[in-house]
N, CA, C and O of each residue as an XYZ file, in Angstrom:
436
protein
N     -10.650    -10.144    -39.984
C      -9.240    -10.601    -38.938
C      -9.743    -10.525    -37.753
O      -9.745     -9.445    -37.162
N     -10.219    -11.564    -37.238
C      -9.935    -11.698    -35.819
C      -8.489    -12.316    -35.519
O      -7.787    -13.003    -36.262
N      -8.335    -12.032    -34.683
C      -6.904    -12.313    -33.900
C      -6.402    -12.190    -32.654
O      -6.817    -11.154    -32.133
N      -5.705    -12.792    -31.980
C      -5.139    -12.969    -30.835
C      -3.439    -12.717    -30.965
O      -2.551    -13.036    -31.756
N      -3.540    -12.036    -29.840
C      -2.084    -11.378    -29.784
C      -1.797    -10.993    -28.378
O      -2.600    -11.080    -27.449
N      -0.461    -10.520    -28.303
C       0.352    -10.475    -27.169
C       0.323    -11.516    -25.974
O       0.131    -12.717    -26.167
N       0.491    -11.064    -24.963
C       1.122    -11.819    -23.422
C      -0.230    -11.680    -23.005
O       0.010    -12.228    -21.929
N      -1.507    -11.409    -22.917
C      -2.867    -11.786    -22.889
C      -3.361    -11.778    -24.351
O      -2.851    -11.321    -25.374
N      -4.460    -12.399    -24.133
C      -5.167    -12.829    -25.553
C      -6.297    -11.420    -25.588
O      -7.161    -11.076    -24.781
N      -5.992    -11.010    -26.477
C      -6.894     -9.599    -26.491
C      -7.483     -9.836    -28.294
O      -6.740    -10.022    -29.258
N      -8.607     -9.775    -28.308
C      -9.713     -9.883    -29.722
C      -9.319     -8.799    -30.561
O      -9.358     -7.736    -29.941
N      -8.963     -8.686    -31.719
C      -8.812     -7.753    -32.244
C      -9.818     -7.734    -33.801
O      -9.739     -8.670    -34.597
N     -10.652     -6.629    -34.020
C     -11.273     -6.755    -35.363
C     -10.519     -5.890    -36.457
O      -9.692     -5.023    -36.172
N     -10.983     -6.301    -38.007
C     -10.254     -5.663    -38.557
C     -11.401     -4.409    -38.943
O     -12.574     -4.523    -38.588
N     -10.883     -3.147    -39.749
C     -12.202     -2.506    -39.934
C     -13.538     -2.946    -40.856
O     -14.679     -2.580    -40.575
N     -13.165     -3.874    -42.112
C     -14.201     -4.413    -42.552
C     -15.188     -5.281    -41.917
O     -16.388     -5.340    -42.183
N     -14.312     -6.178    -40.741
C     -15.039     -7.189    -40.069
C     -15.759     -6.061    -39.475
O     -16.843     -6.086    -40.057
N     -15.772     -5.087    -38.646
C     -16.136     -4.660    -37.410
C     -17.688     -3.431    -38.132
O     -18.640     -3.157    -37.402
N     -17.600     -2.993    -39.332
C     -18.436     -2.641    -40.012
C     -19.280     -3.610    -40.564
O     -20.469     -3.343    -40.386
N     -18.990     -4.987    -41.375
C     -20.120     -5.897    -41.218
C     -20.774     -6.160    -39.936
O     -21.982     -5.929    -39.898
N     -20.192     -6.609    -38.859
C     -21.030     -7.135    -37.389
C     -21.597     -5.520    -37.065
O     -22.654     -5.511    -36.433
N     -21.241     -4.667    -37.286
C     -22.483     -3.238    -37.109
C     -23.176     -3.063    -37.883
O     -24.281     -2.693    -37.487
N     -23.019     -3.185    -39.184
C     -24.413     -3.650    -40.474
C     -24.054     -2.043    -40.811
O     -25.018     -1.281    -40.885
N     -23.131     -1.669    -40.952
C     -22.416     -0.276    -41.415
C     -21.814     -0.412    -42.682
O     -21.469     -1.560    -42.961
N     -21.552      0.656    -43.701
C     -20.243      0.661    -44.521
C     -19.177      0.705    -44.000
O     -19.219      0.810    -42.774
N     -18.232      0.666    -44.443
C     -16.587      0.689    -44.279
C     -16.513      2.441    -44.228
O     -15.847      3.117    -43.444
N     -17.488      2.955    -45.411
C     -17.443      4.545    -45.269
C     -17.818      4.940    -44.100
O     -17.030      5.489    -43.329
N     -18.802      4.763    -43.872
C     -19.590      5.272    -42.205
C     -18.219      4.834    -41.128
O     -17.616      5.519    -40.301
N     -18.084      3.712    -41.458
C     -17.157      3.442    -40.176
C     -15.933      4.718    -40.148
O     -16.045      5.652    -39.354
N     -14.889      4.629    -41.017
C     -14.359      6.012    -41.256
C     -15.210      6.994    -40.862
O     -15.102      7.240    -39.661
N     -15.720      7.405    -41.227
C     -16.422      8.687    -40.595
C     -16.838      8.570    -39.029
O     -16.745      9.653    -38.451
N     -17.142      7.825    -38.468
C     -16.998      7.174    -37.381
C     -15.703      7.567    -36.429
O     -15.671      8.212    -35.381
N     -14.802      7.028    -37.077
C     -13.297      7.178    -36.406
C     -13.082      8.885    -36.573
O     -12.956      9.602    -35.580
N     -13.068      9.233    -37.487
C     -13.140     10.542    -37.788
C     -13.683     11.602    -36.628
O     -13.048     12.483    -36.049
N     -14.996     11.237    -36.497
C     -15.625     11.909    -35.475
C     -14.865     11.428    -34.028
O     -14.884     12.069    -32.977
N     -14.412     10.550    -34.188
C     -13.677     10.133    -33.090
C     -14.520      9.147    -31.600
O     -14.126      8.763    -30.499
N     -16.467      9.026    -32.746
C     -16.980      8.097    -31.654
C     -16.826      6.616    -31.707
O     -17.570      5.823    -31.131
N     -15.315      6.164    -32.793
C     -14.762      4.797    -32.793
C     -13.718      4.693    -32.828
O     -13.218      5.271    -33.793
N     -12.953      4.126    -32.109
C     -11.148      4.578    -31.976
C     -10.290      3.178    -32.400
O     -10.304      2.097    -31.813
N      -9.748      3.457    -33.279
C      -8.558      1.663    -33.261
C      -7.988      1.640    -32.125
O      -7.919      2.433    -31.185
N      -7.497      0.396    -32.384
C      -6.404      0.393    -30.854
C      -5.204      1.293    -31.374
O      -4.260      1.427    -30.595
N      -5.142      1.898    -32.556
C      -3.727      2.642    -32.906
C      -3.966      3.299    -33.552
O      -4.512      2.521    -34.335
N      -4.082      4.446    -34.115
C      -3.953      5.210    -34.898
C      -3.544      4.916    -35.857
O      -2.359      4.658    -36.065
N      -4.928      4.875    -37.098
C      -4.300      4.376    -38.523
C      -4.050      3.203    -38.517
O      -3.315      2.878    -39.450
N      -4.409      2.227    -37.715
C      -3.922      1.018    -37.923
C      -5.043      0.138    -38.543
O      -4.875     -0.875    -39.222
N      -6.315      0.764    -38.153
C      -7.821     -0.481    -39.026
C      -7.949     -1.573    -38.204
O      -8.835     -2.423    -38.289
N      -7.182     -1.545    -37.524
C      -7.688     -2.987    -36.204
C      -8.802     -1.671    -34.891
O      -8.787     -0.442    -34.810
N      -9.537     -2.654    -34.170
C     -10.138     -2.162    -33.377
C     -10.520     -3.140    -32.239
O     -10.692     -4.311    -32.578
N     -10.636     -2.897    -31.257
C     -10.670     -3.967    -30.204
C     -11.843     -4.230    -30.212
O     -12.552     -3.256    -30.461
N     -12.679     -5.740    -29.934
C     -13.817     -6.206    -30.129
C     -14.443     -5.869    -29.424
O     -15.607     -6.084    -29.763
N     -14.324     -5.181    -28.085
C     -15.349     -4.662    -27.384
C     -15.800     -3.501    -28.213
O     -16.891     -3.055    -27.858
N     -15.272     -2.938    -29.162
C     -16.176     -1.680    -30.311
C     -17.557     -2.167    -30.399
O     -18.641     -1.777    -29.965
N     -16.974     -3.566    -31.411
C     -18.657     -3.831    -31.759
C     -19.637     -3.961    -30.978
O     -20.598     -3.410    -31.515
N     -20.027     -4.553    -29.632
C     -21.224     -4.034    -28.920
C     -21.708     -2.620    -28.723
O     -22.810     -2.070    -28.701
N     -20.637     -2.302    -28.607
C     -20.376     -0.694    -28.179
C     -21.034      0.369    -29.562
O     -21.782      1.315    -29.316
N     -20.731      0.113    -30.560
C     -21.212      0.541    -31.628
C     -22.637     -0.139    -32.020
O     -23.586      0.602    -32.278
N     -22.740     -1.131    -32.052
C     -24.324     -1.423    -32.110
C     -25.215     -1.231    -31.265
O     -26.410     -1.338    -31.541
N     -24.769     -0.921    -30.112
C     -25.724     -0.056    -29.281
C     -25.737      1.327    -29.471
O     -26.738      1.912    -29.057
N     -24.491      2.257    -30.222
C     -25.350      3.570    -30.426
C     -26.064      3.624    -31.605
O     -26.770      4.581    -31.924
N     -25.838      2.238    -32.515
C     -26.885      2.343    -33.680
C     -28.026      1.902    -33.547
O     -28.948      2.402    -34.192
N     -28.246      0.789    -32.618
C     -29.221      1.306    -32.016
C     -30.084      2.507    -31.013
O     -31.283      2.414    -30.748
N     -29.465      3.270    -30.692
C     -30.122      4.450    -30.010
C     -30.454      5.347    -31.215
O     -31.428      6.090    -31.094
N     -29.756      5.363    -32.362
C     -30.005      6.068    -33.402
C     -31.081      6.040    -33.802
O     -31.859      6.993    -33.853
N     -31.338      4.564    -34.258
C     -32.631      4.449    -35.477
C     -33.551      3.956    -34.329
O     -34.655      3.710    -34.815
N     -33.528      3.721    -33.020
C     -34.720      3.785    -32.363
C     -35.405      5.127    -31.523
O     -36.608      5.391    -31.506
N     -34.460      5.798    -30.923
C     -34.765      6.819    -30.822
C     -34.471      8.229    -31.245
O     -34.967      9.245    -30.757
N     -33.540      8.146    -32.283
C     -33.516      9.440    -33.377
C     -32.266     10.141    -32.527
O     -32.168     11.368    -32.564
N     -31.583      9.578    -31.979
C     -29.981      9.968    -31.159
C     -28.988     10.497    -32.528
O     -28.749      9.763    -33.487
N     -28.587     11.618    -32.418
C     -27.559     11.469    -32.978
C     -26.173     10.746    -32.872
O     -25.765     10.760    -31.711
N     -25.479     10.226    -33.602
C     -24.294      9.369    -33.132
C     -23.372     10.011    -32.026
O     -23.072      9.148    -31.201
N     -22.823     11.242    -31.739
C     -22.261     11.900    -30.891
C     -23.066     11.676    -29.459
O     -22.419     11.300    -28.481
N     -24.287     11.880    -29.371
C     -25.022     11.833    -28.014
C     -25.340     10.270    -27.792
O     -25.284      9.800    -26.656
N     -25.595      9.663    -28.642
C     -25.446      8.173    -28.667
C     -24.057      7.338    -27.999
O     -24.114      6.301    -27.339
N     -22.958      8.012    -28.325
C     -21.377      7.403    -27.845
C     -21.889      8.051    -26.354
O     -22.196      7.271    -25.453
N     -21.969      9.641    -26.132
C     -22.162      9.494    -24.553
C     -22.816      9.009    -23.769
O     -22.522      8.736    -22.605
N     -24.142      8.785    -24.525
C     -25.107      7.843    -23.348
C     -24.665      6.204    -23.133
O     -24.802      5.488    -22.140
N     -24.082      5.911    -24.463
C     -23.035      4.561    -23.751
C     -21.774      4.511    -22.939
O     -21.197      3.542    -22.446
N     -21.543      5.542    -22.924
C     -19.991      5.532    -22.080
C     -20.639      5.853    -21.006
O     -19.822      5.565    -20.132
N     -21.948      6.426    -20.263
C     -22.557      6.747    -19.395
C     -23.127      5.027    -18.906
O     -22.804      4.396    -17.899
N     -23.847      4.709    -19.774
C     -24.316      3.585    -18.662
C     -23.373      2.612    -18.776
O     -23.654      1.718    -17.979
N     -22.362      2.359    -19.406
C     -21.387      1.560    -19.250
C     -20.576      1.955    -17.796
O     -20.233      1.037    -17.051
N     -20.324      3.222    -17.479
C     -19.624      3.490    -16.242
C     -21.019      3.717    -15.549
O     -20.911      4.668    -14.775
N     -22.359      3.161    -15.545
C     -23.486      3.619    -14.472
C     -23.142      2.086    -14.290
O     -23.074      1.938    -13.070
N     -22.857      0.702    -14.990
C     -23.042     -0.918    -14.884
C     -21.772     -0.866    -13.809
O     -21.783     -1.344    -12.674
N     -20.523     -0.066    -14.543
C     -19.054     -0.428    -13.565
C     -19.587     -0.007    -12.536
O     -19.598     -0.845    -11.635
N     -20.300      1.510    -12.153
C     -20.493      1.276    -10.372
C     -21.474      0.567     -9.731
O     -21.139      0.165     -8.617
N     -22.689      0.263    -10.125
C     -22.977     -0.513     -9.872
C     -22.355     -1.976     -9.330
O     -22.625     -2.465     -8.233
N     -21.815     -2.335     -9.937
C     -21.301     -3.901     -9.782
C     -20.189     -3.311     -8.753
O     -20.010     -4.016     -7.759
N     -19.642     -2.471     -8.817
C     -18.439     -1.798     -7.508
C     -19.380     -1.878     -6.226
O     -19.126     -2.626     -5.282
N     -20.361     -1.135     -6.273
C     -21.684     -1.087     -5.319
C     -21.650     -1.964     -4.732
O     -21.171     -1.795     -3.610
N     -22.176     -3.596     -5.136
C     -22.563     -4.578     -5.156
C     -21.345     -5.004     -4.638
O     -21.488     -5.529     -3.534
N     -20.171     -4.966     -5.048
C     -19.508     -6.018     -4.366
C     -18.488     -5.241     -2.755
O     -17.821     -5.868     -1.933
N     -18.739     -3.795     -2.822
C     -18.499     -3.051     -1.239
C     -19.083     -3.671     -0.857
O     -18.546     -4.524     -0.150
N     -21.084     -3.745     -1.072
C     -22.225     -3.903      0.333
C     -21.917     -5.429      0.494
O     -21.965     -5.913      1.625
N     -21.635     -6.126     -0.468
C     -20.992     -8.099     -0.059
C     -20.066     -7.735      0.702
O     -20.203     -8.002      1.896
N     -19.175     -7.214      0.379
C     -17.908     -7.544      1.386
C     -18.440     -6.991      3.116
O     -18.215     -7.574      4.177
N     -19.048     -5.933      2.932
C     -19.904     -5.185      4.077
C     -20.502     -6.407      5.146
O     -20.028     -6.894      6.173
N     -21.653     -6.629      4.461
C     -22.413     -7.767      4.887
C     -21.452     -8.706      5.178
O     -21.752     -8.936      6.349
N     -20.239     -9.613      4.871
C     -20.044    -10.559      4.714
C     -18.990    -10.279      6.405
O     -19.133    -10.912      7.452
N     -18.191     -9.363      6.181
C     -17.671     -8.471      7.424
C     -18.250     -8.685      8.709
O     -17.672     -8.992      9.751
N     -19.583     -8.466      8.485
C     -20.696     -8.395      9.493
C     -21.110    -10.116      9.967
O     -21.672    -10.094     11.062
N     -21.008    -11.115      9.578
C     -20.931    -12.449      9.376
C     -22.231    -12.648      8.576
O     -22.799    -13.652      9.005
N     -22.843    -12.126      7.675
C     -24.046    -12.447      6.945
C     -23.176    -13.539      5.727
O     -21.974    -13.719      5.532
N     -24.344    -14.088      5.107
C     -23.588    -14.994      3.711
C     -24.765    -14.260      2.521
O     -24.742    -14.770      1.401
N     -25.454    -13.458      2.683
C     -26.000    -13.046      1.551
C     -25.634    -11.200      1.078
O     -25.062    -10.394      1.812
N     -26.072    -10.976     -0.076
C     -25.561     -9.561     -0.489
C     -26.711     -8.690      0.478
O     -26.421     -7.578      0.918
N     -28.074     -9.352      0.756
C     -28.732     -8.435      1.369
C     -28.978     -8.776      2.705
O     -29.059     -9.875      3.253
N     -29.089     -7.547      3.158
C     -29.664     -7.530      4.996
C     -30.642     -8.985      5.292
O     -31.325     -9.595      4.469
N     -30.513     -9.176      6.224
C     -31.619    -10.324      6.606
C     -32.876     -9.753      7.240
O     -33.793    -10.502      7.578
């Protein structure tokens, strides 16, 4: 049940759809919700942000390929996402810094 709601478009997946996309059972998804590894848009709603799908798939990949338990995989994915945001911010700040000095590239000449 993908839908768009609110004044800003927001993709939402139903529990069955998220489970199917992630390749897990609905029971497993319910277990992950109880553990706090996956969070619905509202408690008990059975709807999840579409952003949950790639995060969940990444966690499951870490579990399958490296044997990381799911709580650990959740922490790893959180840290990787935070690192990506910080790297993007650093790039943006460096870019602005060079532009302020009259350069047009993101790296020094």
